[in-house]
C-alpha positions as CSV (number, residue, x, y, z in Angstrom):
1,M,-91.4,104.5,121.6
2,T,-90.1,102.9,124.7
3,R,-88.8,99.3,124.9
4,Q,-91.8,98.5,127.1
5,E,-94.3,99.8,124.6
6,E,-92.5,97.9,121.8
7,N,-92.6,94.7,123.9
8,M,-96.3,95.2,124.4
9,L,-96.8,95.4,120.6
10,I,-94.7,92.3,120.2
11,S,-96.8,90.5,122.8
12,K,-100.0,91.5,121.0
13,V,-98.7,90.1,117.7
14,I,-97.6,86.8,119.3
15,L,-100.6,86.2,121.6
16,Y,-103.5,87.7,119.6
17,N,-102.1,87.7,116.0
18,D,-102.8,91.5,116.1
19,H,-102.1,92.9,112.7
20,R,-102.4,96.5,113.8
21,A,-99.8,96.0,116.4
22,F,-97.5,94.4,113.8
23,E,-98.1,97.4,111.5
24,K,-97.0,99.7,114.3
25,L,-93.9,97.7,114.9
26,I,-93.0,97.7,111.2
27,T,-93.7,101.4,110.9
28,I,-91.2,102.1,113.7
29,H,-88.5,100.1,111.9
30,Q,-89.5,100.7,108.3
31,N,-86.9,103.4,107.5
32,G,-84.1,101.4,109.1
33,I,-85.0,98.3,107.2
34,K,-85.2,100.1,103.9
35,N,-82.0,102.1,104.5
36,L,-80.1,98.9,105.2
37,L,-81.5,97.3,102.0
38,M,-80.8,100.4,99.9
39,K,-77.2,100.4,101.1
40,L,-76.7,96.6,100.5
41,L,-78.4,96.8,97.1
42,D,-76.7,99.9,95.8
43,F,-80.0,101.8,95.8
44,N,-81.7,99.5,93.4
45,G,-85.3,100.6,94.2
46,S,-87.3,97.6,92.8
47,D,-85.0,95.1,94.6
48,V,-85.3,97.1,97.8
49,D,-89.1,97.0,97.7
50,D,-89.1,93.3,97.0
51,L,-86.7,92.4,99.7
52,Y,-88.5,94.8,102.1
53,Q,-91.7,92.9,101.6
54,E,-90.0,89.6,101.9
55,S,-88.3,90.8,105.1
56,C,-91.6,92.0,106.6
57,T,-93.2,88.6,105.8
58,K,-90.3,86.7,107.5
59,I,-90.5,89.0,110.5
60,Y,-94.2,88.4,110.9
61,R,-93.9,84.6,110.4
62,N,-91.0,84.3,112.9
63,I,-91.9,86.9,115.5
64,K,-92.7,84.0,117.9
65,Q,-89.0,83.1,117.7
66,F,-88.0,86.5,119.2
67,K,-86.7,85.8,122.6
68,G,-85.9,89.3,123.8
69,K,-82.2,88.6,124.3
70,S,-81.4,91.5,122.1
71,R,-83.2,94.6,121.0
72,F,-86.1,94.0,118.6
73,S,-84.4,96.2,116.0
74,T,-81.3,94.1,116.1
75,W,-83.4,91.0,115.5
76,V,-85.3,92.7,112.7
77,Y,-82.0,93.8,111.0
78,R,-80.7,90.2,111.3
79,I,-83.7,88.9,109.5
80,T,-83.4,91.6,106.9
81,Y,-79.7,90.9,106.4
82,N,-80.4,87.1,106.0
83,T,-83.1,87.9,103.5
84,F,-80.5,90.0,101.5
85,L,-78.0,87.1,101.7
86,N,-80.5,84.6,100.5
87,A,-81.5,86.9,97.6
88,H,-77.8,87.5,96.8
89,E,-77.2,83.7,96.7
90,R,-80.2,83.2,94.4
91,K,-78.9,86.0,92.1
92,M,-75.4,84.4,92.0
93,R,-76.8,81.0,91.2
94,F,-78.9,82.5,88.4
95,K,-75.9,84.3,87.1
96,E,-73.9,81.1,87.1
97,I,-76.6,79.3,85.2
98,K,-76.9,82.2,82.7
99,E,-73.2,82.1,82.1
100,E,-73.5,78.5,81.2
101,F,-75.9,79.5,78.4
102,P,-74.2,82.3,76.5
103,K,-77.1,83.0,74.2
104,M,-79.1,84.1,77.3
105,K,-76.6,86.9,78.1
106,S,-77.8,90.5,77.6
107,V,-75.5,93.1,76.1
108,R,-74.7,96.0,78.3
109,T,-74.7,99.4,76.5
110,D,-73.6,101.8,79.2
111,S,-69.9,102.2,79.9
112,M,-68.9,102.0,83.5
113,H,-65.8,104.3,83.2
114,D,-68.1,107.1,82.0
115,M,-70.0,107.1,85.3
116,K,-68.9,109.1,88.2
117,I,-67.4,107.0,91.0
118,D,-69.2,107.6,94.2
119,V,-69.1,105.9,97.6
120,E,-71.9,103.5,96.8
121,R,-70.1,102.3,93.6
122,M,-66.8,102.1,95.6
123,I,-68.2,99.7,98.1
124,S,-69.8,97.6,95.5
125,I,-66.4,95.9,95.1
126,L,-66.7,94.4,98.6
127,R,-68.0,91.0,99.3
128,P,-71.6,91.0,100.7
129,E,-70.4,90.3,104.2
130,E,-67.8,93.1,104.2
131,K,-70.3,95.5,102.7
132,A,-72.9,94.7,105.3
133,A,-70.5,95.0,108.2
134,I,-69.3,98.4,107.0
135,Q,-72.8,99.6,106.2
136,L,-74.1,98.5,109.6
137,S,-71.2,100.1,111.4
138,Y,-70.5,103.3,109.6
139,I,-73.8,104.1,108.0
140,L,-76.3,102.8,110.5
141,G,-74.1,103.2,113.6
142,F,-74.5,99.7,115.1
143,S,-71.9,98.5,117.6
144,H,-69.7,95.5,116.7
145,K,-71.7,93.4,119.2
146,D,-75.0,94.3,117.5
147,I,-73.5,93.6,114.1
148,A,-72.3,90.3,115.2
149,H,-75.8,89.4,116.4
150,I,-77.4,90.6,113.1
151,M,-74.9,88.8,111.0
152,D,-74.8,85.7,113.3
153,C,-71.0,85.6,113.6
154,P,-68.5,86.4,116.3
155,V,-67.5,90.0,117.2
156,G,-63.9,89.2,116.0
157,T,-65.3,88.3,112.6
158,V,-67.2,91.6,112.4
159,K,-64.0,93.5,113.2
160,S,-62.1,91.5,110.5
161,L,-64.8,92.1,107.9
162,I,-64.7,95.8,108.6
163,K,-60.9,95.9,108.5
164,R,-60.7,93.9,105.2
165,G,-63.4,96.0,103.6
166,K,-61.7,99.2,104.6
167,D,-58.3,97.9,103.3
168,K,-59.9,96.9,100.0
169,L,-61.4,100.4,99.6
170,V,-58.1,102.1,100.5
171,N,-56.1,99.9,98.1
172,N,-58.5,100.2,95.2
173,F,-59.3,103.9,95.4
174,K,-56.2,105.5,96.8
175,Y,-55.7,107.6,93.7
176,Y,-59.3,109.0,93.6
């Protein structure tokens, strides 16, 4: 789809609240949104589906805020990334609350050292920002400038996040 056709669909959604036009837009970007979420969530299918729905809802509610200063896909990925960050924060707050009440803790029966270490497990050691920057760059192929727009930070910060993330991976897994 050309950028002009995409802009036409965006206009239809904004001006006429055209649900079919929105469906077409989401269909175009659906795989990219889900791939980003899968990478950020270490392939946890149920969380991916939940955050995908939440992201689509936010995209629809906020489409009037799209100014066209960047590609629509960049704007969509930014909303998706922010949705992930918000969910991650909620999860961390819940985890902190749960730790305050030890009786609520669940016992984990599988042993992590028995599982095969793969790339997704390796990057799970990274902070969410580092993980996102690396995923957006190396997996999804975004430029540093686009990543900066998606993550709402300077390009230099993106470069630092990628460098720090790579350094952590090298230092933690140099013997594997």
